[in-house]
N, CA, C and O atoms as CSV, one atom per row, in Angstrom:
chain,resi,resn,atom,element,x,y,z
A,1,UNK,N,N,88.348,118.249,105.387
A,1,UNK,CA,C,90.671,117.504,105.075
A,1,UNK,C,C,90.091,116.553,104.272
A,1,UNK,O,O,89.071,115.941,104.589
A,2,UNK,N,N,90.756,116.386,103.146
A,2,UNK,CA,C,90.975,114.751,102.754
A,2,UNK,C,C,92.103,114.015,103.282
A,2,UNK,O,O,93.251,114.361,103.563
A,3,UNK,N,N,91.589,113.094,103.336
A,3,UNK,CA,C,92.196,112.206,103.837
A,3,UNK,C,C,93.940,112.073,102.076
A,3,UNK,O,O,93.791,111.852,100.874
A,4,UNK,N,N,95.245,112.340,102.892
A,4,UNK,CA,C,96.471,112.455,102.454
A,4,UNK,C,C,96.717,110.765,101.879
A,4,UNK,O,O,96.507,109.814,102.632
A,5,UNK,N,N,97.200,110.587,100.411
A,5,UNK,CA,C,97.976,109.001,99.889
A,5,UNK,C,C,98.706,109.667,99.488
A,5,UNK,O,O,98.538,110.738,98.905
A,6,UNK,N,N,100.282,108.746,99.923
A,6,UNK,CA,C,101.167,108.509,99.452
A,6,UNK,C,C,101.788,108.045,98.183
A,6,UNK,O,O,102.535,107.101,98.438
A,7,UNK,N,N,101.773,108.346,96.878
A,7,UNK,CA,C,102.485,107.740,95.857
A,7,UNK,C,C,103.750,107.234,95.697
A,7,UNK,O,O,104.576,107.981,96.222
A,8,UNK,N,N,104.114,106.504,95.310
A,8,UNK,CA,C,105.328,106.628,96.092
A,8,UNK,C,C,105.966,105.133,93.901
A,8,UNK,O,O,105.300,104.440,93.132
A,9,UNK,N,N,107.322,105.463,94.002
A,9,UNK,CA,C,107.300,105.025,92.735
A,9,UNK,C,C,108.497,105.225,92.697
A,9,UNK,O,O,108.955,106.364,92.790
A,10,UNK,N,N,109.490,103.804,92.505
A,10,UNK,CA,C,110.653,104.063,92.947
A,10,UNK,C,C,112.072,103.903,91.187
A,10,UNK,O,O,111.833,104.752,90.327
A,11,UNK,N,N,113.201,102.997,90.883
A,11,UNK,CA,C,114.393,103.257,90.541
A,11,UNK,C,C,113.628,103.219,88.864
A,11,UNK,O,O,113.009,102.157,88.794
A,12,UNK,N,N,113.441,104.257,87.148
A,12,UNK,CA,C,113.312,103.780,86.041
A,12,UNK,C,C,112.023,105.146,86.132
A,12,UNK,O,O,111.874,106.265,85.642
A,13,UNK,N,N,111.324,104.285,87.013
A,13,UNK,CA,C,109.408,105.005,86.254
A,13,UNK,C,C,109.650,106.342,85.941
A,13,UNK,O,O,108.815,106.842,85.187
A,14,UNK,N,N,110.801,107.244,86.411
A,14,UNK,CA,C,111.164,108.166,85.241
A,14,UNK,C,C,110.363,108.389,84.108
A,14,UNK,O,O,109.447,109.046,83.614
A,15,UNK,N,N,111.572,107.079,83.889
A,15,UNK,CA,C,111.793,106.962,81.696
A,15,UNK,C,C,110.340,106.970,81.259
A,15,UNK,O,O,109.971,107.389,80.162
A,16,UNK,N,N,109.289,106.319,82.498
A,16,UNK,CA,C,107.298,105.518,81.667
A,16,UNK,C,C,107.419,106.421,80.833
A,16,UNK,O,O,107.639,107.627,80.942
A,17,UNK,N,N,107.201,105.500,79.658
A,17,UNK,CA,C,107.363,106.091,77.896
A,17,UNK,C,C,107.521,106.216,77.089
A,17,UNK,O,O,107.095,106.552,75.984
A,18,UNK,N,N,108.879,105.664,78.086
A,18,UNK,CA,C,109.971,106.245,76.541
A,18,UNK,C,C,111.188,104.530,77.690
A,18,UNK,O,O,112.250,104.794,78.254
A,19,UNK,N,N,110.909,103.878,77.687
A,19,UNK,CA,C,111.657,102.768,78.357
A,19,UNK,C,C,110.367,100.703,77.771
A,19,UNK,O,O,109.228,100.244,77.853
A,20,UNK,N,N,111.241,100.480,77.457
A,20,UNK,CA,C,110.554,100.085,77.383
A,20,UNK,C,C,108.704,99.594,76.916
A,20,UNK,O,O,107.781,98.837,77.216
A,21,UNK,N,N,108.987,100.342,76.287
A,21,UNK,CA,C,107.302,100.293,76.012
A,21,UNK,C,C,106.169,99.213,75.338
A,21,UNK,O,O,104.945,99.188,75.465
A,22,UNK,N,N,106.689,98.716,74.902
A,22,UNK,CA,C,105.971,97.058,74.511
A,22,UNK,C,C,105.924,96.040,76.301
A,22,UNK,O,O,105.382,94.968,76.567
A,23,UNK,N,N,106.819,97.077,77.261
A,23,UNK,CA,C,105.886,96.243,78.463
A,23,UNK,C,C,105.360,97.283,78.814
A,23,UNK,O,O,104.283,97.529,78.272
A,24,UNK,N,N,105.826,98.166,79.710
A,24,UNK,CA,C,105.369,99.574,80.801
A,24,UNK,C,C,104.545,99.932,79.795
A,24,UNK,O,O,103.489,99.751,80.401
A,25,UNK,N,N,104.203,100.310,78.700
A,25,UNK,CA,C,103.090,101.209,78.012
A,25,UNK,C,C,104.106,102.510,77.046
A,25,UNK,O,O,105.164,102.193,76.502
A,26,UNK,N,N,103.745,103.423,77.010
A,26,UNK,CA,C,103.365,104.841,76.673
A,26,UNK,C,C,102.294,105.990,77.265
A,26,UNK,O,O,101.802,106.987,76.736
A,27,UNK,N,N,102.156,105.405,78.593
A,27,UNK,CA,C,102.328,106.991,78.695
A,27,UNK,C,C,103.348,107.652,79.627
A,27,UNK,O,O,104.176,106.769,79.848
A,28,UNK,N,N,103.649,108.591,80.183
A,28,UNK,CA,C,104.739,108.696,80.655
A,28,UNK,C,C,104.004,109.030,82.637
A,28,UNK,O,O,103.025,109.101,83.379
A,29,UNK,N,N,105.096,109.091,82.522
A,29,UNK,CA,C,104.961,108.863,84.829
A,29,UNK,C,C,104.283,110.159,85.284
A,29,UNK,O,O,103.496,110.191,86.230
A,30,UNK,N,N,104.889,111.992,84.032
A,30,UNK,CA,C,103.644,112.546,84.366
A,30,UNK,C,C,102.067,112.328,83.858
A,30,UNK,O,O,101.176,112.670,84.635
A,31,UNK,N,N,101.769,111.846,82.755
A,31,UNK,CA,C,100.127,110.843,83.011
A,31,UNK,C,C,100.006,110.133,84.353
A,31,UNK,O,O,99.189,110.410,85.231
A,32,UNK,N,N,100.775,109.343,84.382
A,32,UNK,CA,C,100.108,108.906,85.700
A,32,UNK,C,C,99.876,109.649,87.159
A,32,UNK,O,O,99.116,109.615,88.127
A,33,UNK,N,N,101.040,110.340,86.665
A,33,UNK,CA,C,100.302,111.525,88.766
A,33,UNK,C,C,98.857,111.661,88.178
A,33,UNK,O,O,97.886,111.124,88.712
A,34,UNK,N,N,98.790,112.356,87.130
A,34,UNK,CA,C,97.509,113.519,86.890
A,34,UNK,C,C,96.279,112.824,85.960
A,34,UNK,O,O,95.380,113.444,85.392
A,35,UNK,N,N,96.495,111.341,85.967
A,35,UNK,CA,C,95.169,110.297,86.622
A,35,UNK,C,C,95.271,109.811,88.273
A,35,UNK,O,O,95.208,108.656,88.692
A,36,UNK,N,N,95.342,110.315,88.590
A,36,UNK,CA,C,96.044,109.612,90.137
A,36,UNK,C,C,95.009,111.094,91.033
A,36,UNK,O,O,93.978,111.125,91.705
A,37,UNK,N,N,96.089,112.212,90.505
A,37,UNK,CA,C,95.341,113.197,91.353
A,37,UNK,C,C,93.825,113.420,90.659
A,37,UNK,O,O,93.222,113.897,91.620
A,38,UNK,N,N,92.825,113.354,89.526
A,38,UNK,CA,C,91.807,112.900,89.614
A,38,UNK,C,C,91.548,112.040,90.062
A,38,UNK,O,O,91.407,112.321,91.252
A,39,UNK,N,N,91.316,110.809,89.879
A,39,UNK,CA,C,91.388,109.699,90.249
A,39,UNK,C,C,90.696,109.849,92.072
A,39,UNK,O,O,89.636,109.582,92.638
A,40,UNK,N,N,91.824,110.339,92.389
A,40,UNK,CA,C,92.474,111.283,93.519
A,40,UNK,C,C,90.408,112.305,94.264
A,40,UNK,O,O,89.523,112.277,95.119
A,41,UNK,N,N,90.615,112.584,93.751
A,41,UNK,CA,C,90.023,113.742,93.317
A,41,UNK,C,C,88.864,113.044,93.413
A,41,UNK,O,O,89.227,112.230,92.563
A,42,UNK,N,N,88.029,112.744,93.644
A,42,UNK,CA,C,86.639,111.588,92.971
A,42,UNK,C,C,85.980,111.164,93.780
A,42,UNK,O,O,84.759,111.117,93.933
A,43,UNK,N,N,87.648,110.496,94.902
A,43,UNK,CA,C,87.358,109.709,95.683
A,43,UNK,C,C,87.698,110.463,96.973
A,43,UNK,O,O,88.155,109.823,97.920
A,44,UNK,N,N,87.472,111.994,97.082
A,44,UNK,CA,C,88.614,112.599,98.253
A,44,UNK,C,C,89.323,112.388,99.051
A,44,UNK,O,O,89.082,112.598,100.240
A,45,UNK,N,N,90.933,111.673,98.373
A,45,UNK,CA,C,91.698,111.773,98.457
A,45,UNK,C,C,92.863,112.923,98.139
A,45,UNK,O,O,92.868,113.160,96.931
A,46,UNK,N,N,93.559,113.476,98.653
A,46,UNK,CA,C,94.538,114.082,99.310
A,46,UNK,C,C,95.570,113.781,98.547
A,46,UNK,O,O,96.208,113.142,99.383
A,47,UNK,N,N,96.644,113.737,96.980
A,47,UNK,CA,C,97.592,112.677,96.973
A,47,UNK,C,C,99.239,113.971,97.290
A,47,UNK,O,O,99.469,115.176,97.193
A,48,UNK,N,N,99.926,112.789,97.659
A,48,UNK,CA,C,101.479,113.338,96.822
A,48,UNK,C,C,102.054,112.240,96.549
A,48,UNK,O,O,102.203,111.141,97.084
A,49,UNK,N,N,102.602,113.199,94.799
A,49,UNK,CA,C,104.002,111.690,94.533
A,49,UNK,C,C,104.869,112.190,94.190
A,49,UNK,O,O,105.219,113.329,93.880
A,50,UNK,N,N,105.283,111.162,94.259
A,50,UNK,CA,C,106.760,110.567,94.475
A,50,UNK,C,C,107.500,110.083,93.372
A,50,UNK,O,O,106.943,109.298,92.605
A,51,UNK,N,N,108.626,110.418,93.182
A,51,UNK,CA,C,109.563,108.786,92.158
A,51,UNK,C,C,111.164,109.363,92.403
A,51,UNK,O,O,111.690,110.416,92.044
A,52,UNK,N,N,111.633,108.330,93.087
A,52,UNK,CA,C,112.955,108.352,92.868
A,52,UNK,C,C,113.573,106.992,92.487
A,52,UNK,O,O,113.152,105.835,92.502
A,53,UNK,N,N,114.912,107.667,92.086
A,53,UNK,CA,C,116.276,106.465,91.815
A,53,UNK,C,C,116.379,105.886,92.761
A,53,UNK,O,O,116.489,104.665,92.653
A,54,UNK,N,N,116.391,106.592,94.310
A,54,UNK,CA,C,117.537,106.293,95.186
A,54,UNK,C,C,116.959,105.783,97.066
A,54,UNK,O,O,116.478,106.384,98.027
A,55,UNK,N,N,117.258,104.769,96.843
A,55,UNK,CA,C,115.969,103.728,97.706
A,55,UNK,C,C,116.374,104.635,99.299
A,55,UNK,O,O,115.481,104.414,100.117
A,56,UNK,N,N,117.211,105.331,99.726
A,56,UNK,CA,C,117.174,106.450,100.733
A,56,UNK,C,C,115.326,107.274,100.545
A,56,UNK,O,O,114.336,107.189,101.271
A,57,UNK,N,N,115.496,107.784,99.641
A,57,UNK,CA,C,114.256,108.608,99.071
A,57,UNK,C,C,113.449,108.689,99.225
A,57,UNK,O,O,112.870,109.735,99.518
A,58,UNK,N,N,112.852,107.306,99.071
A,58,UNK,CA,C,111.804,106.686,99.313
A,58,UNK,C,C,111.483,105.643,100.476
A,58,UNK,O,O,110.413,105.082,100.708
A,59,UNK,N,N,112.747,105.535,101.167
A,59,UNK,CA,C,112.372,105.325,102.946
A,59,UNK,C,C,112.454,106.598,103.321
A,59,UNK,O,O,112.372,106.679,104.546
A,60,UNK,N,N,112.584,107.670,102.773
A,60,UNK,CA,C,112.298,109.038,103.623
A,60,UNK,C,C,110.587,110.055,103.497
A,60,UNK,O,O,110.003,111.045,103.936
A,61,UNK,N,N,110.410,108.465,102.217
A,61,UNK,CA,C,109.339,109.237,101.383
A,61,UNK,C,C,107.974,108.461,102.637
A,61,UNK,O,O,106.896,108.896,103.042
A,62,UNK,N,N,108.675,107.286,102.873
A,62,UNK,CA,C,107.845,106.536,103.800
A,62,UNK,C,C,107.633,106.640,105.214
A,62,UNK,O,O,106.734,106.213,105.938
A,63,UNK,N,N,109.233,107.668,105.560
A,63,UNK,CA,C,109.024,108.699,106.939
A,63,UNK,C,C,108.018,109.807,107.407
A,63,UNK,O,O,107.350,110.112,108.395
A,64,UNK,N,N,108.282,110.220,106.177
A,64,UNK,CA,C,107.412,110.998,105.982
A,64,UNK,C,C,105.552,110.976,106.004
A,64,UNK,O,O,104.696,111.726,106.473
A,65,UNK,N,N,105.533,109.616,105.185
A,65,UNK,CA,C,104.598,109.563,105.329
A,65,UNK,C,C,103.163,109.240,106.564
A,65,UNK,O,O,101.940,109.337,106.469
A,66,UNK,N,N,104.152,108.810,107.722
A,66,UNK,CA,C,103.832,108.241,109.101
A,66,UNK,C,C,103.741,109.503,109.539
A,66,UNK,O,O,102.901,109.240,110.400
A,67,UNK,N,N,103.968,111.084,109.709
A,67,UNK,CA,C,102.864,111.821,109.835
A,67,UNK,C,C,102.411,112.592,109.550
A,67,UNK,O,O,102.351,113.721,110.036
A,68,UNK,N,N,101.628,111.802,107.973
A,68,UNK,CA,C,101.299,112.634,107.439
A,68,UNK,C,C,99.763,111.800,106.874
A,68,UNK,O,O,98.577,111.925,107.181
A,69,UNK,N,N,100.170,111.327,106.353
A,69,UNK,CA,C,99.172,110.098,105.414
A,69,UNK,C,C,98.628,109.197,105.981
A,69,UNK,O,O,98.868,108.986,107.170
A,70,UNK,N,N,97.377,108.106,104.960
A,70,UNK,CA,C,96.174,107.971,105.458
A,70,UNK,C,C,96.359,106.223,104.956
A,70,UNK,O,O,95.638,105.249,105.170
A,71,UNK,N,N,98.000,106.414,104.013
A,71,UNK,CA,C,98.030,105.018,103.505
A,71,UNK,C,C,99.129,105.654,102.096
A,71,UNK,O,O,99.392,106.764,101.634
A,72,UNK,N,N,99.541,104.174,101.790
A,72,UNK,CA,C,100.516,104.921,100.648
A,72,UNK,C,C,100.305,103.152,99.455
A,72,UNK,O,O,100.013,101.964,99.591
A,73,UNK,N,N,100.702,104.135,98.387
A,73,UNK,CA,C,100.390,103.712,97.551
A,73,UNK,C,C,101.393,103.003,96.221
A,73,UNK,O,O,100.998,103.238,95.079
A,74,UNK,N,N,102.323,102.381,96.346
A,74,UNK,CA,C,104.077,101.921,96.407
A,74,UNK,C,C,104.251,100.897,95.219
A,74,UNK,O,O,103.883,99.725,95.154
A,75,UNK,N,N,104.935,101.695,94.274
A,75,UNK,CA,C,105.422,100.805,93.398
A,75,UNK,C,C,106.563,101.219,92.607
A,75,UNK,O,O,106.782,101.907,91.610
A,76,UNK,N,N,107.549,100.150,93.906
A,76,UNK,CA,C,108.983,100.422,94.167
A,76,UNK,C,C,110.217,99.646,92.736
A,76,UNK,O,O,111.441,99.619,92.610
A,77,UNK,N,N,109.225,99.207,92.035
A,77,UNK,CA,C,109.808,98.451,90.380
A,77,UNK,C,C,111.051,97.863,91.146
A,77,UNK,O,O,110.926,96.933,91.942
A,78,UNK,N,N,112.492,98.573,90.806
A,78,UNK,CA,C,113.296,96.696,90.881
A,78,UNK,C,C,113.863,97.104,92.171
A,78,UNK,O,O,114.940,96.509,92.139
A,79,UNK,N,N,113.818,97.960,93.679
A,79,UNK,CA,C,113.911,97.335,94.228
A,79,UNK,C,C,113.121,97.172,94.934
A,79,UNK,O,O,113.033,98.062,95.780
A,80,UNK,N,N,112.022,95.921,95.054
A,80,UNK,CA,C,110.463,95.138,95.135
A,80,UNK,C,C,111.756,93.751,95.143
A,80,UNK,O,O,111.803,93.055,96.157
A,81,UNK,N,N,112.143,93.632,94.680
A,81,UNK,CA,C,112.770,92.612,94.591
A,81,UNK,C,C,114.468,92.591,95.552
A,81,UNK,O,O,114.952,91.578,96.057
A,82,UNK,N,N,114.839,93.419,95.569
A,82,UNK,CA,C,116.383,93.746,96.952
A,82,UNK,C,C,116.240,94.406,98.080
A,82,UNK,O,O,117.164,94.284,98.885
A,83,UNK,N,N,114.743,95.522,98.570
A,83,UNK,CA,C,115.157,96.111,99.885
A,83,UNK,C,C,114.500,95.461,101.046
A,83,UNK,O,O,113.291,95.642,101.191
A,84,UNK,N,N,115.048,94.845,101.752
A,84,UNK,CA,C,115.234,94.627,103.168
A,84,UNK,C,C,114.724,96.239,103.539
A,84,UNK,O,O,113.686,96.262,104.199
A,85,UNK,N,N,114.989,96.843,103.389
A,85,UNK,CA,C,115.790,99.225,103.992
A,85,UNK,C,C,113.961,99.083,103.867
A,85,UNK,O,O,113.391,98.763,104.910
A,86,UNK,N,N,113.103,99.317,102.629
A,86,UNK,CA,C,112.425,99.372,102.415
A,86,UNK,C,C,111.090,98.674,102.657
A,86,UNK,O,O,110.127,99.339,102.274
A,87,UNK,N,N,110.933,98.024,102.955
A,87,UNK,CA,C,110.220,96.938,103.989
A,87,UNK,C,C,109.937,96.966,105.393
A,87,UNK,O,O,108.899,96.704,106.001
A,88,UNK,N,N,111.544,97.495,105.953
A,88,UNK,CA,C,111.292,98.011,107.406
A,88,UNK,C,C,110.675,98.734,107.166
A,88,UNK,O,O,109.505,98.417,107.384
A,89,UNK,N,N,110.903,100.428,106.474
A,89,UNK,CA,C,110.777,101.229,106.710
A,89,UNK,C,C,108.969,101.606,106.357
A,89,UNK,O,O,108.408,102.697,106.458
A,90,UNK,N,N,108.191,99.834,105.787
A,90,UNK,CA,C,107.083,100.420,105.266
A,90,UNK,C,C,106.212,99.668,106.982
A,90,UNK,O,O,105.221,100.112,107.562
A,91,UNK,N,N,107.061,98.475,107.343
A,91,UNK,CA,C,106.840,98.298,108.415
A,91,UNK,C,C,105.827,99.626,109.611
A,91,UNK,O,O,104.768,99.838,110.201
A,92,UNK,N,N,107.156,100.139,109.308
A,92,UNK,CA,C,106.592,101.263,110.862
A,92,UNK,C,C,105.900,102.474,110.318
A,92,UNK,O,O,106.061,103.654,110.629
A,93,UNK,N,N,104.785,101.727,109.105
A,93,UNK,CA,C,103.280,103.655,108.614
A,93,UNK,C,C,102.765,102.344,108.795
A,93,UNK,O,O,102.989,101.200,108.400
A,94,UNK,N,N,101.859,103.059,109.671
A,94,UNK,CA,C,100.427,102.006,110.090
A,94,UNK,C,C,98.865,101.446,109.344
A,94,UNK,O,O,98.075,100.558,109.664
A,95,UNK,N,N,98.887,102.145,108.556
A,95,UNK,CA,C,97.957,102.420,107.136
A,95,UNK,C,C,98.174,101.640,106.470
A,95,UNK,O,O,99.059,100.784,106.484
A,96,UNK,N,N,96.731,102.014,105.248
A,96,UNK,CA,C,97.208,99.948,104.335
A,96,UNK,C,C,98.003,100.730,103.196
A,96,UNK,O,O,97.928,101.861,102.717
A,97,UNK,N,N,98.850,99.534,102.970
A,97,UNK,CA,C,99.514,99.786,101.898
A,97,UNK,C,C,98.977,98.665,99.987
A,97,UNK,O,O,98.315,97.679,99.661
A,98,UNK,N,N,99.569,99.404,99.543
A,98,UNK,CA,C,99.150,98.707,97.941
A,98,UNK,C,C,100.229,98.994,97.684
A,98,UNK,O,O,100.873,100.026,97.873
A,99,UNK,N,N,100.671,97.218,96.826
A,99,UNK,CA,C,101.912,97.592,95.999
A,99,UNK,C,C,101.517,97.735,94.468
A,99,UNK,O,O,100.563,96.957,94.477
A,100,UNK,N,N,101.594,98.220,93.073
A,100,UNK,CA,C,101.055,98.219,92.542
A,100,UNK,C,C,102.314,97.870,91.772
A,100,UNK,O,O,103.343,98.302,92.293
A,101,UNK,N,N,102.476,97.116,90.538
A,101,UNK,CA,C,102.886,96.794,89.218
A,101,UNK,C,C,102.899,97.356,87.298
A,101,UNK,O,O,102.352,96.576,86.518
A,102,UNK,N,N,103.089,97.752,87.122
A,102,UNK,CA,C,103.131,97.786,85.764
A,102,UNK,C,C,103.506,96.611,85.450
A,102,UNK,O,O,103.007,96.063,86.433
A,103,UNK,N,N,104.131,95.499,84.702
A,103,UNK,CA,C,104.139,94.821,84.164
A,103,UNK,C,C,102.866,93.350,85.071
A,103,UNK,O,O,102.124,93.376,86.053
A,104,UNK,N,N,103.204,92.382,84.134
A,104,UNK,CA,C,102.745,90.940,84.500
A,104,UNK,C,C,104.722,90.823,85.633
A,104,UNK,O,O,105.643,90.206,85.099
A,105,UNK,N,N,104.900,91.370,86.787
A,105,UNK,CA,C,105.638,90.520,86.672
A,105,UNK,C,C,105.794,88.884,86.574
A,105,UNK,O,O,106.909,88.628,86.119
A,106,UNK,N,N,105.233,88.005,86.781
A,106,UNK,CA,C,105.116,86.765,87.383
A,106,UNK,C,C,104.721,85.809,85.487
A,106,UNK,O,O,104.433,84.636,85.250
A,107,UNK,N,N,104.860,86.716,84.781
A,107,UNK,CA,C,105.077,85.974,83.304
A,107,UNK,C,C,106.964,86.767,82.609
A,107,UNK,O,O,107.337,86.766,81.436
A,108,UNK,N,N,107.756,87.333,83.854
A,108,UNK,CA,C,109.022,88.203,83.764
A,108,UNK,C,C,110.217,87.111,84.184
A,108,UNK,O,O,109.778,85.970,84.330
A,109,UNK,N,N,111.308,87.231,84.350
A,109,UNK,CA,C,112.102,86.438,84.465
A,109,UNK,C,C,112.066,85.735,85.409
A,109,UNK,O,O,111.310,86.657,85.714
A,110,UNK,N,N,112.107,84.707,86.606
A,110,UNK,CA,C,112.260,84.522,88.249
A,110,UNK,C,C,112.001,85.527,89.304
A,110,UNK,O,O,111.167,85.697,90.193
A,111,UNK,N,N,113.338,86.287,88.721
A,111,UNK,CA,C,113.893,86.537,90.137
A,111,UNK,C,C,112.712,88.397,90.606
A,111,UNK,O,O,112.517,89.146,91.563
A,112,UNK,N,N,112.397,88.279,89.503
A,112,UNK,CA,C,111.579,89.378,89.450
A,112,UNK,C,C,109.063,88.659,90.137
A,112,UNK,O,O,107.872,88.959,90.215
A,113,UNK,N,N,110.169,87.638,90.352
A,113,UNK,CA,C,108.905,86.261,90.969
A,113,UNK,C,C,108.205,87.037,92.472
A,113,UNK,O,O,107.022,87.335,92.641
A,114,UNK,N,N,109.392,87.239,93.473
A,114,UNK,CA,C,109.781,87.946,94.580
A,114,UNK,C,C,109.278,89.598,94.830
A,114,UNK,O,O,109.374,90.552,94.058
A,115,UNK,N,N,108.769,89.535,96.071
A,115,UNK,CA,C,108.515,90.934,96.352
A,115,UNK,C,C,108.653,91.047,97.426
A,115,UNK,O,O,107.644,90.819,98.093
A,116,UNK,N,N,109.696,91.376,98.049
A,116,UNK,CA,C,110.069,91.993,99.947
A,116,UNK,C,C,108.196,92.733,100.583
A,116,UNK,O,O,107.408,92.421,101.476
A,117,UNK,N,N,108.238,93.821,99.462
A,117,UNK,CA,C,107.387,94.901,99.809
A,117,UNK,C,C,105.795,94.058,100.291
A,117,UNK,O,O,105.166,94.348,101.309
A,118,UNK,N,N,105.452,93.160,99.445
A,118,UNK,CA,C,103.832,91.892,98.856
A,118,UNK,C,C,103.906,91.174,101.018
A,118,UNK,O,O,103.120,90.350,101.485
A,119,UNK,N,N,104.919,91.772,101.699
A,119,UNK,CA,C,105.296,90.693,102.588
A,119,UNK,C,C,104.168,91.890,103.367
A,119,UNK,O,O,103.032,91.416,103.357
A,120,UNK,N,N,104.205,93.014,103.892
A,120,UNK,CA,C,103.261,93.773,104.639
A,120,UNK,C,C,101.912,94.693,104.140
A,120,UNK,O,O,101.055,95.149,104.896
A,121,UNK,N,N,101.977,94.881,102.220
A,121,UNK,CA,C,100.621,94.591,102.001
A,121,UNK,C,C,99.454,94.597,101.905
A,121,UNK,O,O,98.906,93.534,102.198
A,122,UNK,N,N,98.524,95.812,101.445
A,122,UNK,CA,C,97.337,95.387,102.965
A,122,UNK,C,C,96.747,94.112,101.073
A,122,UNK,O,O,96.335,92.955,100.990
A,123,UNK,N,N,97.026,95.125,100.055
A,123,UNK,CA,C,97.193,94.367,98.095
A,123,UNK,C,C,98.704,94.505,97.063
A,123,UNK,O,O,99.704,95.195,97.264
A,124,UNK,N,N,98.423,93.661,96.046
A,124,UNK,CA,C,99.262,93.778,95.291
A,124,UNK,C,C,97.996,94.008,94.081
A,124,UNK,O,O,97.116,93.227,93.721
A,125,UNK,N,N,98.309,95.407,93.636
A,125,UNK,CA,C,97.319,94.345,91.866
A,125,UNK,C,C,99.098,94.872,90.972
A,125,UNK,O,O,99.933,95.756,91.164
A,126,UNK,N,N,98.878,93.351,89.689
A,126,UNK,CA,C,99.610,93.376,88.904
A,126,UNK,C,C,99.034,93.611,88.574
A,126,UNK,O,O,97.894,93.767,89.012
A,127,UNK,N,N,99.846,93.960,86.639
A,127,UNK,CA,C,100.107,93.756,85.552
A,127,UNK,C,C,98.740,93.999,85.255
A,127,UNK,O,O,98.129,93.100,84.677
A,128,UNK,N,N,98.240,94.890,85.501
A,128,UNK,CA,C,96.822,95.772,85.230
A,128,UNK,C,C,97.107,97.301,84.687
A,128,UNK,O,O,96.317,98.157,85.085
A,129,UNK,N,N,98.427,97.814,83.601
A,129,UNK,CA,C,100.097,98.727,83.547
A,129,UNK,C,C,99.438,99.947,84.424
A,129,UNK,O,O,99.057,99.949,85.595
A,130,UNK,N,N,99.442,100.932,83.482
A,130,UNK,CA,C,98.985,102.525,84.895
A,130,UNK,C,C,97.791,102.712,85.340
A,130,UNK,O,O,97.581,103.661,86.096
A,131,UNK,N,N,96.233,101.396,84.764
A,131,UNK,CA,C,95.579,101.366,85.327
A,131,UNK,C,C,95.020,100.979,86.727
A,131,UNK,O,O,93.933,100.998,87.305
A,132,UNK,N,N,96.346,100.607,86.991
A,132,UNK,CA,C,96.718,99.819,88.602
A,132,UNK,C,C,96.787,100.746,89.022
A,132,UNK,O,O,96.265,100.418,90.088
A,133,UNK,N,N,97.177,102.623,89.261
A,133,UNK,CA,C,98.049,102.877,89.945
A,133,UNK,C,C,96.349,103.398,90.974
A,133,UNK,O,O,96.050,103.529,92.161
A,134,UNK,N,N,95.759,103.520,89.846
A,134,UNK,CA,C,93.961,104.081,89.659
A,134,UNK,C,C,93.439,102.827,90.158
A,134,UNK,O,O,92.770,103.147,91.140
A,135,UNK,N,N,93.373,101.356,89.985
A,135,UNK,CA,C,92.713,100.338,92.286
A,135,UNK,C,C,92.978,100.385,92.750
A,135,UNK,O,O,92.402,99.771,93.647
A,136,UNK,N,N,94.314,101.123,93.213
A,136,UNK,CA,C,95.155,100.806,94.354
A,136,UNK,C,C,94.519,101.870,95.285
A,136,UNK,O,O,94.373,101.700,96.495
A,137,UNK,N,N,94.024,103.381,94.362
A,137,UNK,CA,C,93.350,104.748,94.885
A,137,UNK,C,C,92.274,104.457,95.116
A,137,UNK,O,O,91.625,105.275,95.769
A,138,UNK,N,N,91.576,103.123,94.675
A,138,UNK,CA,C,89.792,102.937,94.557
A,138,UNK,C,C,89.719,102.054,96.128
A,138,UNK,O,O,88.820,102.188,96.959
A,139,UNK,N,N,91.487,100.712,96.303
A,139,UNK,CA,C,91.219,100.225,97.452
A,139,UNK,C,C,91.589,100.812,98.463
A,139,UNK,O,O,91.468,100.065,99.433
A,140,UNK,N,N,91.940,101.677,98.697
A,140,UNK,CA,C,92.985,102.487,99.359
A,140,UNK,C,C,91.471,103.231,100.082
A,140,UNK,O,O,91.021,102.697,101.096
A,141,UNK,N,N,90.899,104.220,99.607
A,141,UNK,CA,C,89.696,104.320,99.567
A,141,UNK,C,C,88.039,103.872,100.334
A,141,UNK,O,O,87.016,104.549,100.441
A,142,UNK,N,N,88.381,102.309,100.815
A,142,UNK,CA,C,87.058,101.340,101.409
A,142,UNK,C,C,88.113,101.634,102.080
A,142,UNK,O,O,88.031,102.635,102.792
A,143,UNK,N,N,89.625,100.739,102.059
A,143,UNK,CA,C,90.341,100.383,103.512
A,143,UNK,C,C,90.360,101.651,103.988
A,143,UNK,O,O,91.007,101.404,105.006
A,144,UNK,N,N,89.974,103.855,104.098
A,144,UNK,CA,C,90.065,104.102,105.316
A,144,UNK,C,C,89.091,104.919,104.947
A,144,UNK,O,O,89.012,106.132,105.141
A,145,UNK,N,N,88.429,104.281,104.462
A,145,UNK,CA,C,87.070,104.793,104.466
A,145,UNK,C,C,86.744,106.983,103.808
A,145,UNK,O,O,85.689,107.608,103.910
A,146,UNK,N,N,87.009,107.083,103.694
A,146,UNK,CA,C,87.017,107.431,102.423
A,146,UNK,C,C,85.700,108.251,101.518
A,146,UNK,O,O,85.844,108.518,100.325
């Protein structure tokens, strides 16, 4: 059986491709999911893909991943800069965690420069567009020995 990787997407990523395409690109979240499933299959990984605008649902997804997943890829979006609760949930996960940001947050507003999630992440991929998800899956495959 293939190792499971849980991919989590935070608030407003459901609007990917429509919201500020000059920052986030024109690719939709459905297209990102399809690409993640394709890359995951190439790497021998099973993909669970989720998006929520609700902090508690992301926490519930993390709790669920504790029992099933070998690794987590997370784009916490705005929760990156605000959620100690998501950080605490990620602390309960034993496997590697890769944090992904589509835009280069360091070229943006100062409040975006701090990430609570980075404190627990095995790696951080910033500013590579949606291709960052594929990079994260490749790194996770190495870390979990897939």
